[in-house]
C-alpha positions in Angstrom: 5.3 -56.9 0.3 3.2 -54.1 1.9 4.0 -53.0 5.4 1.3 -54.0 7.9 -0.2 -51.0 9.8 0.0 -51.7 13.5 -0.8 -48.7 15.6 -0.6 -50.6 18.9 2.9 -52.0 18.2 4.8 -49.2 20.1 2.6 -49.7 23.2 3.0 -53.5 23.0 6.8 -53.0 22.9 6.7 -50.8 26.1 4.4 -53.3 27.8 6.8 -56.1 26.8 9.8 -54.1 28.2 8.0 -53.8 31.5 7.3 -57.6 31.6 11.0 -58.4 30.7 12.2 -56.1 33.5 9.7 -57.8 35.9 10.9 -61.3 34.9 14.6 -60.8 34.3 15.5 -57.4 35.7 17.3 -54.6 33.9 20.2 -56.9 33.0 17.8 -59.0 31.0 16.4 -56.1 29.0 17.5 -55.9 25.4 15.9 -55.0 22.1 16.1 -58.8 21.3 14.4 -59.9 24.6 11.7 -57.2 24.2 11.0 -58.1 20.6 10.6 -61.8 21.5 8.3 -60.9 24.4 6.2 -58.5 22.3 6.2 -61.0 19.4 7.4 -58.4 16.9 10.4 -58.3 14.6 13.6 -57.0 16.2 13.6 -54.1 13.7 10.3 -52.9 15.3 11.9 -52.3 18.6 14.8 -50.3 17.2 12.5 -48.4 14.9 10.3 -47.2 17.8 13.2 -47.0 20.3 16.6 -46.2 18.8 18.4 -47.0 22.1 17.7 -49.1 25.1 17.7 -45.9 27.2 14.8 -44.7 25.0 12.9 -47.8 25.7 13.6 -47.6 29.4 12.5 -44.0 29.5 9.2 -45.0 27.9 8.7 -47.9 30.3 9.5 -45.8 33.4 7.2 -43.0 32.2 4.4 -45.6 31.8 5.1 -47.0 35.3 5.1 -43.5 36.8 1.8 -42.7 35.1 0.2 -45.7 36.7 1.3 -44.6 40.2 0.4 -41.0 39.5 -3.2 -42.2 38.7 -3.3 -44.0 42.0 -2.2 -40.8 43.8 -4.7 -38.6 42.0 -7.5 -41.2 42.7 -7.0 -40.6 46.4 -8.8 -37.3 46.5 -8.4 -37.2 50.2 -4.7 -36.2 49.7 -6.0 -32.8 48.6 -8.7 -32.7 51.3 -7.5 -30.3 54.1 -9.8 -32.2 56.6 -8.3 -35.6 55.8 -5.5 -37.1 58.0 -2.6 -36.7 55.5 -0.4 -39.2 57.4 -3.1 -41.8 57.4 -3.9 -41.3 53.7 -0.3 -41.6 52.7 0.2 -44.7 54.8 -2.9 -46.2 53.2 -1.5 -45.3 49.8 1.7 -47.2 50.6 -0.5 -50.1 51.6 -2.2 -50.1 48.2 1.1 -50.0 46.4 2.5 -52.9 48.4 -0.6 -55.1 48.7 -0.6 -58.4 47.0 1.5 -58.6 43.9 4.5 -56.3 44.3 6.0 -56.9 40.9 4.7 -53.6 39.4 6.3 -51.6 42.2 9.5 -53.7 41.9 9.7 -52.9 38.2 9.2 -49.2 38.8 11.9 -49.1 41.5 14.3 -51.2 39.3 13.8 -48.7 36.4 14.0 -45.8 38.9 17.3 -47.0 40.3 18.7 -47.6 36.8 18.8 -43.8 36.6 21.9 -44.0 38.8 23.9 -45.4 35.8 21.8 -44.2 33.0 21.6 -40.4 32.8 18.7 -40.5 30.3 16.4 -41.9 32.9 17.2 -39.2 35.6 14.7 -36.6 34.3 11.9 -39.2 34.2 12.8 -40.5 37.7 12.8 -36.9 39.0 9.4 -36.2 37.3 7.7 -38.7 39.6 9.3 -37.4 42.8 8.6 -33.8 41.9 5.0 -34.5 40.8 4.2 -36.4 43.9 5.9 -33.6 46.1 3.9 -31.0 44.2 0.7 -32.8 45.0 1.7 -33.1 48.7 2.8 -29.4 48.8 -0.9 -28.5 48.5 -1.3 -29.8 52.0 2.1 -28.9 53.5 5.1 -26.8 52.7 7.5 -27.9 49.8 10.3 -29.1 52.0 8.0 -31.3 54.1 6.4 -32.6 50.9 9.9 -33.6 49.6 10.7 -35.3 52.9 7.4 -37.2 52.8 8.2 -38.5 49.3 11.7 -39.6 50.5 10.2 -41.3 53.5 7.5 -43.1 51.5 10.2 -44.2 48.9 12.4 -45.5 51.7 9.6 -47.4 53.4 8.4 -49.0 50.2 12.0 -49.9 49.1 12.7 -51.5 52.5 9.5 -53.6 52.3 10.5 -54.7 48.8 14.1 -55.6 49.7 13.2 -57.4 52.9 10.0 -59.0 51.7 8.5 -57.9 55.0 4.8 -57.2 55.2 3.9 -53.5 55.0 3.3 -52.0 58.5 0.8 -49.3 57.8 0.6 -48.2 61.5 4.4 -47.7 61.5 4.3 -45.8 58.2 1.5 -43.6 59.6 3.4 -42.8 62.7 6.6 -41.9 60.9 4.7 -39.8 58.3 2.9 -38.0 61.1 6.3 -37.2 62.7 7.6 -35.6 59.5 4.3 -33.6 59.0 4.7 -32.4 62.6 
């Protein structure tokens, strides 16, 4: 029997992995659960991603890319006339508005890097890229502090289920900016 050409299969597997993490957490992620979610043979997941870490790296990279697009779309972050604290607080509001599952998945994959060294460089890419973007408006140390503060505020909102307090975020970000 001839092998069916399926150029979108790899992407469907990554998308399925993100859905599995969203529904079951990292603990529910396996080649088998992803194959079932993507409706592909189990061998397809192991063909495209030899290890579960390889699959998690691809999923985290895709999640990071989505948030990077959101950051880049906020052109005001590069505008020297724009209120940086207000822009960053609004960005946090965008991330936490409505369905938080995408952000939950990203943080779950991000935190998996604590136990999975293969994920650490990808987790660092996001923080470094965001800090590089912010360093265009402030110094590198302040940019890193802003990333840490935004991460902390977002993670606390996710963990507590509390509504995002944009005014509080703006005030704290403004304090770091000085």
